[in-house]
Short mmCIF file of the C-alpha atoms (twelve columns), coordinates in Angstrom:
data_MODEL
# 
_entry.id   MODEL 
# 
loop_
_atom_site.group_PDB 
_atom_site.id 
_atom_site.type_symbol 
_atom_site.label_atom_id 
_atom_site.label_alt_id 
_atom_site.label_comp_id 
_atom_site.label_asym_id 
_atom_site.label_seq_id 
_atom_site.Cartn_x 
_atom_site.Cartn_y 
_atom_site.Cartn_z 
_atom_site.pdbx_PDB_model_num 
ATOM 1  C CA . UNK A 1  0.148   0.303  0.143   1 
ATOM 2  C CA . UNK A 2  2.946   2.388  1.359   1 
ATOM 3  C CA . UNK A 3  4.603   1.726  -2.276  1 
ATOM 4  C CA . UNK A 4  1.227   2.211  -4.130  1 
ATOM 5  C CA . UNK A 5  0.747   5.381  -2.772  1 
ATOM 6  C CA . UNK A 6  4.254   6.743  -3.107  1 
ATOM 7  C CA . UNK A 7  3.829   6.099  -6.922  1 
ATOM 8  C CA . UNK A 8  0.565   7.846  -7.227  1 
ATOM 9  C CA . UNK A 9  2.611   10.918 -5.487  1 
ATOM 10 C CA . UNK A 10 5.187   10.954 -7.984  1 
ATOM 11 C CA . UNK A 11 2.548   10.322 -10.915 1 
ATOM 12 C CA . UNK A 12 0.791   13.029 -9.413  1 
ATOM 13 C CA . UNK A 13 3.897   15.585 -8.970  1 
ATOM 14 C CA . UNK A 14 5.248   14.901 -12.246 1 
ATOM 15 C CA . UNK A 15 1.918   15.385 -14.174 1 
ATOM 16 C CA . UNK A 16 1.036   18.347 -12.334 1 
ATOM 17 C CA . UNK A 17 4.749   20.198 -12.822 1 
ATOM 18 C CA . UNK A 18 4.215   19.194 -16.738 1 
ATOM 19 C CA . UNK A 19 0.679   20.723 -16.917 1 
ATOM 20 C CA . UNK A 20 1.868   23.660 -15.295 1 
ATOM 21 C CA . UNK A 21 5.266   24.169 -16.937 1 
ATOM 22 C CA . UNK A 22 3.462   23.913 -20.451 1 
ATOM 23 C CA . UNK A 23 0.686   26.480 -19.650 1 
ATOM 24 C CA . UNK A 24 3.272   29.290 -18.332 1 
ATOM 25 C CA . UNK A 25 5.789   28.126 -20.799 1 
ATOM 26 C CA . UNK A 26 4.051   27.878 -24.127 1 
ATOM 27 C CA . UNK A 27 0.109   28.803 -22.958 1 
ATOM 28 C CA . UNK A 28 -0.197  24.950 -23.839 1 
ATOM 29 C CA . UNK A 29 -3.366  22.916 -22.232 1 
ATOM 30 C CA . UNK A 30 -2.290  19.311 -21.447 1 
ATOM 31 C CA . UNK A 31 -5.018  17.160 -20.647 1 
ATOM 32 C CA . UNK A 32 -5.824  13.250 -19.305 1 
ATOM 33 C CA . UNK A 33 -5.038  11.946 -22.413 1 
ATOM 34 C CA . UNK A 34 -1.615  13.572 -22.604 1 
ATOM 35 C CA . UNK A 35 -0.584  12.651 -19.063 1 
ATOM 36 C CA . UNK A 36 -1.499  8.976  -19.802 1 
ATOM 37 C CA . UNK A 37 0.447   9.158  -22.796 1 
ATOM 38 C CA . UNK A 38 3.248   10.301 -20.258 1 
ATOM 39 C CA . UNK A 39 2.472   7.821  -17.817 1 
ATOM 40 C CA . UNK A 40 3.289   4.908  -20.199 1 
ATOM 41 C CA . UNK A 41 6.747   6.650  -21.275 1 
ATOM 42 C CA . UNK A 42 7.726   7.057  -17.769 1 
ATOM 43 C CA . UNK A 43 6.951   3.275  -16.918 1 
ATOM 44 C CA . UNK A 44 9.703   2.537  -20.042 1 
ATOM 45 C CA . UNK A 45 12.442  4.853  -18.199 1 
ATOM 46 C CA . UNK A 46 15.093  2.927  -16.570 1 
ATOM 47 C CA . UNK A 47 14.730  4.927  -13.676 1 
ATOM 48 C CA . UNK A 48 11.202  4.647  -13.093 1 
ATOM 49 C CA . UNK A 49 10.308  0.845  -13.661 1 
ATOM 50 C CA . UNK A 50 9.527   0.426  -10.124 1 
ATOM 51 C CA . UNK A 51 6.233   2.120  -11.204 1 
ATOM 52 C CA . UNK A 52 5.499   -1.341 -13.580 1 
ATOM 53 C CA . UNK A 53 5.414   -2.742 -10.247 1 
ATOM 54 C CA . UNK A 54 2.305   -1.876 -8.425  1 
ATOM 55 C CA . UNK A 55 -1.475  -1.496 -10.173 1 
ATOM 56 C CA . UNK A 56 -1.802  1.421  -13.267 1 
ATOM 57 C CA . UNK A 57 -4.805  1.643  -11.675 1 
ATOM 58 C CA . UNK A 58 -3.997  3.618  -8.832  1 
ATOM 59 C CA . UNK A 59 -1.605  5.819  -11.142 1 
ATOM 60 C CA . UNK A 60 -4.258  6.495  -13.737 1 
ATOM 61 C CA . UNK A 61 -6.885  7.311  -11.402 1 
ATOM 62 C CA . UNK A 62 -4.738  10.009 -9.753  1 
ATOM 63 C CA . UNK A 63 -4.544  11.390 -13.290 1 
ATOM 64 C CA . UNK A 64 -8.171  12.066 -13.572 1 
ATOM 65 C CA . UNK A 65 -8.103  13.578 -10.438 1 
ATOM 66 C CA . UNK A 66 -5.873  15.828 -12.079 1 
ATOM 67 C CA . UNK A 67 -7.804  16.336 -14.882 1 
ATOM 68 C CA . UNK A 68 -10.854 16.996 -12.535 1 
ATOM 69 C CA . UNK A 69 -8.856  19.647 -10.353 1 
ATOM 70 C CA . UNK A 70 -7.839  21.749 -13.362 1 
ATOM 71 C CA . UNK A 71 -11.553 21.881 -14.961 1 
# 
């Protein structure tokens, strides 16, 4: 449970940072679909491969909650 929540927090923080950065630097909106694709890419990176050790459902749900917060 602790590992899952840590991964959710990491994914949420990365997605929040990228969404905020995209807006302030390029006035570009990044939505759930884009962050979900980013999650897939993050899971392929060697330094983030531990994201594959937890269920993807809470990770994606965190991204959905982030989308709701932005809307």
